[in-house]
C-alpha positions in Angstrom: 41.2 20.2 -53.5 37.4 20.7 -53.1 35.9 21.6 -49.7 32.5 20.1 -50.8 31.2 17.1 -48.7 32.1 13.7 -50.0 29.2 11.7 -51.5 27.2 10.0 -48.8 28.4 12.5 -46.1 25.8 15.3 -46.8 24.3 16.1 -43.4 21.0 17.3 -44.9 20.6 14.2 -47.0 21.3 12.1 -43.9 18.7 14.0 -41.8 16.2 13.5 -44.5 16.8 9.8 -44.7 16.5 9.4 -40.9 13.3 11.6 -40.8 11.8 9.6 -43.7 12.5 6.5 -41.6 10.7 7.9 -38.6 7.8 8.9 -40.8 7.4 5.4 -42.1 7.6 3.8 -38.7 5.0 6.3 -37.4 2.6 5.0 -40.1 3.4 1.5 -39.1 2.8 2.3 -35.4 -0.6 4.0 -36.4 -1.7 0.9 -38.2 -0.8 -1.4 -35.5 -2.6 0.8 -33.0 -5.7 0.7 -35.2 -5.5 -3.1 -35.3 -5.2 -3.3 -31.5 -8.3 -1.0 -31.2 -10.2 -3.3 -33.5 -9.3 -6.3 -31.5 -10.3 -4.5 -28.3 -13.6 -3.7 -30.0 -14.1 -7.4 -30.9 -13.4 -8.3 -27.2 -16.2 -5.9 -26.2 -18.5 -7.6 -28.6 -17.6 -11.2 -27.4 -18.0 -10.5 -23.8 -20.6 -8.5 -21.8 -20.4 -6.4 -18.8 -17.3 -4.8 -17.3 -14.4 -4.1 -19.8 -11.9 -2.6 -17.4 -9.7 -5.4 -15.8 -6.9 -4.0 -13.6 -5.3 -7.4 -13.4 -5.1 -7.7 -17.2 -3.6 -4.3 -17.5 -1.1 -5.0 -14.9 0.0 -8.2 -16.7 0.3 -6.4 -20.1 2.5 -3.7 -18.6 4.7 -6.2 -16.7 5.1 -8.3 -19.9 6.1 -5.2 -22.0 8.5 -4.1 -19.4 10.2 -7.5 -19.4 10.4 -7.5 -23.1 11.6 -3.8 -23.4 14.9 -3.8 -25.5 15.5 -0.1 -24.8 16.6 2.6 -25.2 13.3 3.8 -23.7 13.1 3.2 -20.0 10.4 0.8 -18.7 8.4 3.7 -17.2 8.2 5.4 -20.5 7.0 2.2 -22.3 4.4 1.7 -19.5 3.1 5.4 -19.9 2.7 5.0 -23.7 0.9 1.7 -23.5 -1.4 2.7 -20.7 -2.5 5.6 -22.8 -3.2 3.1 -25.7 -5.1 0.8 -23.4 -7.1 3.8 -22.0 -8.0 5.0 -25.5 -9.1 1.6 -26.7 -11.3 1.0 -23.6 -12.9 4.4 -24.0 -14.2 3.2 -27.4 -16.4 0.7 -25.7 -16.8 1.9 -22.1 -16.1 5.5 -21.2 -15.2 5.6 -17.6 -16.0 8.2 -14.9 -13.5 8.4 -12.0 -14.0 10.5 -8.9 -11.2 12.1 -7.1 -10.6 14.7 -4.3 -10.7 18.0 -6.1 -10.7 20.6 -7.3 -8.5 20.3 -10.3 -4.8 20.3 -9.6 -4.7 17.9 -6.6 -2.3 15.0 -6.2 -5.4 12.8 -6.2 -6.1 14.0 -9.8 -2.5 13.2 -10.8 -2.8 9.7 -9.2 -6.1 9.1 -11.0 -4.6 10.2 -14.4 -1.6 8.0 -13.8 -3.7 4.9 -13.1 -6.3 5.3 -15.8 -4.6 7.3 -18.5 -6.1 10.3 -20.2 -9.3 8.8 -21.7 -11.6 8.6 -18.7 -13.7 11.6 -17.4 -12.1 12.6 -14.0 -14.8 14.0 -11.7 -13.5 16.4 -9.0 -15.5 16.2 -5.7 -15.3 18.2 -2.5 -14.4 15.5 0.1 -13.2 12.0 0.5 -16.7 11.1 1.6 -18.0 12.3 -1.7 -15.5 10.1 -3.5 -17.0 7.0 -1.9 -20.6 8.3 -2.3 -20.2 8.9 -6.2 -19.3 5.3 -6.8 -21.7 3.7 -4.2 -24.5 5.8 -5.9 -23.5 4.6 -9.4 -22.6 8.1 -10.7 -18.9 7.1 -11.2 -17.3 3.8 -12.0 -14.3 4.2 -9.7 -12.8 6.6 -7.2 -9.3 7.2 -6.2 -8.7 8.0 -2.5 -5.4 8.6 -0.5 -4.9 6.1 2.3 -1.3 6.9 3.7 1.7 9.0 3.3 5.2 7.8 3.9 5.9 10.8 6.1 2.7 11.6 7.9 1.1 8.1 8.1 -2.5 7.1 7.5 -5.3 9.2 6.1 -7.8 8.5 8.9 -11.0 9.4 7.0 -10.2 7.1 4.2 -9.7 4.2 6.6 -12.9 4.9 8.5 -14.9 4.9 5.2 -13.2 1.7 4.0 -14.5 -0.1 7.1 -18.1 0.7 6.1 -18.2 0.9 2.3 -19.5 -2.0 0.1 -16.8 -0.9 -2.5 -13.7 -3.1 -3.0 -10.1 -2.0 -3.5 -9.1 -3.0 -7.1 -5.9 -1.0 -7.6 -3.3 1.2 -6.0 -1.1 4.1 -7.0 2.2 5.1 -5.3 2.8 8.7 -6.1 6.1 10.4 -5.4 5.0 13.8 -4.0 6.9 17.0 -4.6 5.6 20.1 -2.8 6.3 23.6 -4.1 5.7 27.1 -2.5 3.8 29.4 -4.9 2.0 32.6 -5.0 0.4 35.2 -7.4 3.5 37.5 -6.9 6.7 37.2 -8.8 10.2 38.6 -8.6 12.5 39.4 -5.8 11.0 40.0 -2.4 8.0 37.9 -3.0 8.7 35.6 -0.1 9.0 38.6 2.3 5.5 39.7 1.4 3.9 36.4 2.4 1.8 36.6 5.6 0.0 33.2 5.4 0.4 29.8 3.7 -2.5 27.6 2.7 -2.3 23.9 2.1 -3.8 20.5 3.0 -2.9 19.6 6.7 -0.7 16.7 5.6 1.1 18.9 3.1 1.8 21.5 5.8 3.2 18.8 8.1 5.4 17.3 5.2 7.0 20.7 4.8 7.2 21.6 8.6 11.0 22.0 8.8 11.3 24.0 5.6 8.7 26.4 6.7 10.4 26.8 10.1 13.6 27.8 8.4 12.3 29.9 5.6 9.0 31.3 6.8 9.2 31.5 10.5 6.2 33.1 12.1 4.0 33.0 8.9 0.6 31.7 9.6 -0.1 28.1 8.3 -3.7 27.6 7.4 -5.1 24.1 6.5 -7.7 23.8 3.7 -9.5 20.8 2.1 -7.0 20.3 -0.7 -3.7 21.7 -2.1 -5.7 22.8 -5.2 -8.0 24.8 -3.0 -4.9 26.4 -1.4 -3.6 27.4 -4.9 -7.1 28.9 -5.8 -7.0 31.0 -2.6 -3.3 32.1 -3.2 -4.4 33.3 -6.7 -7.2 35.4 -5.1 -5.7 36.7 -2.0 -2.9 39.2 -1.6 0.1 38.2 0.6 -0.9 34.5 0.4 1.1 31.5 -0.7 0.1 27.9 -1.3 2.0 24.6 -1.0 0.9 22.4 -3.8 2.1 20.5 -6.9 3.3 22.0 -10.2 0.0 21.2 -11.9 -1.9 23.6 -9.4 0.6 26.4 -10.2 -0.1 25.9 -14.0 -3.9 25.8 -13.5 -4.1 28.9 -11.3 -1.4 31.0 -12.8 0.9 31.0 -9.8 4.7 31.6 -9.7 6.8 28.9 -8.0 9.2 30.4 -5.5 10.7 27.1 -4.1 10.6 23.6 -5.4 10.6 20.3 -3.6 10.3 21.7 -0.2 9.2 18.5 1.3 11.3 17.5 4.3 11.6 13.9 3.1 12.8 13.7 -0.4 11.3 10.2 -0.8 7.9 11.6 0.3 5.2 9.3 -1.3 1.5 9.0 -1.0 -0.4 5.8 -1.5 -3.8 5.8 -3.1 -6.4 3.1 -3.4 -8.6 2.7 -6.5 -12.2 1.5 -5.4 -14.9 0.0 -7.5 -17.9 -2.2 -7.2 -16.1 -5.4 -8.1 -13.4 -7.7 -7.0 -10.2 -8.1 -9.1 -8.7 -11.3 -10.2 -5.1 -12.4 -9.7 -2.4 -10.7 -11.8 0.6 -12.7 -10.5 2.0 -9.8 -8.3 -0.7 -8.7 -6.0 -1.5 -7.2 -2.6 -4.5 -7.8 -0.4 -6.0 -5.3 2.2 -8.2 -6.3 5.0 -9.5 -4.9 8.4 -10.2 -7.0 11.5 -10.7 -6.7 15.2 -9.3 -8.8 18.1 -11.3 -10.3 20.9 -10.6 -8.6 24.3 -8.3 -11.2 25.8 -4.6 -11.6 26.5 -2.7 -12.6 23.3 -5.5 -11.7 21.0 -3.4 -9.6 18.6 -0.8 -12.3 18.4 -3.5 -14.7 17.5 -4.5 -12.5 14.6 -1.1 -12.3 13.2 0.0 -15.9 13.7 -1.8 -17.4 10.6 0.2 -15.2 8.2 3.5 -16.5 9.7 2.3 -20.1 9.6 1.3 -20.0 6.0 4.4 -17.9 4.9 2.4 -14.8 3.9 4.4 -11.5 4.1 2.6 -8.7 5.9 3.6 -5.2 4.6 1.5 -2.9 6.8 -0.4 -3.0 10.2 -2.3 0.0 11.3 -4.6 0.4 14.3 -7.6 2.7 14.5 -10.1 3.4 17.3 -13.3 1.3 16.6 -16.7 3.1 16.5 -18.1 0.3 18.7 -16.7 1.6 22.0 -14.1 3.2 24.2 -10.5 1.6 24.0 -11.6 -0.8 21.3 -9.6 -1.0 18.0 -9.7 -2.4 14.5 -6.5 -3.3 12.6 -5.9 -2.5 8.9 -3.5 -5.1 7.4 -1.8 -5.3 4.0 -0.3 -8.5 2.9 1.4 -9.7 -0.3 -0.5 -12.0 -2.5 -4.1 -12.4 -3.8 -7.0 -13.8 -1.7 -7.4 -16.5 -4.2 -3.7 -17.7 -3.7 -3.7 -21.0 -1.8 -1.5 -19.9 1.1 -3.2 -16.6 1.7 -6.7 -18.2 1.4 -5.7 -20.7 4.1 -4.3 -17.8 6.3 -7.5 -15.8 5.9 -9.7 -18.8 6.7 -7.7 -19.3 9.9 -7.9 -15.6 10.7 -11.6 -15.6 10.3 -11.9 -18.2 13.1 -9.9 -16.1 15.5 -11.0 -12.4 14.7 -13.9 -10.8 16.4 -14.6 -9.1 13.0 -13.0 -9.5 9.5 -13.6 -7.6 6.2 -11.6 -8.3 3.1 -11.1 -4.9 1.5 -9.8 -6.2 -1.8 -6.9 -7.9 -3.7 -5.3 -5.9 -6.5 -2.1 -5.6 -8.6 0.8 -4.3 -6.6 1.9 -0.9 -7.7 5.5 0.5 -8.0 6.8 3.9 -7.3 7.7 5.9 -10.4 
């Protein structure tokens, strides 16, 4: 009896057939992508002005997720189509997006996740500079951190939101994994660390891990995690707490991964631009207001949301710049300001608040 494979069971022939099938589908995908790009180009010719529409992108991604037959997970489908939309838009309107730099920060990762790979990402030195770049017209958008699930609000961002003419037109929820890294490698590297650099919030997020593993080692806050990685690359006996991207950029060895005390550690970012965003069907609205100095004033601020069935997802108080013991309240609610129930609640709130500013309505993000 022959040991040769039976006809039709030749593994090499089967592999060739499958690969030929993939090659044929790749050409179909390429042709369809080109057709999509041509349609996007026609849209740019038909309408004038701003081409980037966050609400439209959110609707497309939700629709594709709902229609996804698998086996690719929804997140993978969304990543692929965000890149396609990003590249198509860049044909008509190349975007510049400011973020808290230098390269390798979580802000850069958040910006790339929201806008895809096509826009030019512009690193700036401070959160103030992020706002300034867009307000001055040097960039179309900026991405700024506003709160962390472990450490709470980013105060500087909230203070600037109170004064800026920019509007919130998107949000990003980024799961943050912190890593300890240095220029040294091999056994004993941890024992040679005399100081750790990182952003103040990142140091706080890893407080217990540092207590257990590097007790007595100096913890030095810097303006960003990427700056911490840059210093760790240049200074002997120094480590940084940052993301994997920073380790790759600065040639550092990672000695411990995911050292954040809370494994669900997430940072929320807002995308800011010079325009308002239309309803997408699953939105969030941010606002800031103040209460009159009288008993029950804060209750009066919140009552309209309950009366009109609006769900409040966040309430944060900050000292006002107007005087001692005066506060403003940052509020996030579900829905778009154009929705009937929320519009009625905001109208009622405007009659009760000492001050009210709508920061923006935007598509609600999900954690990846």
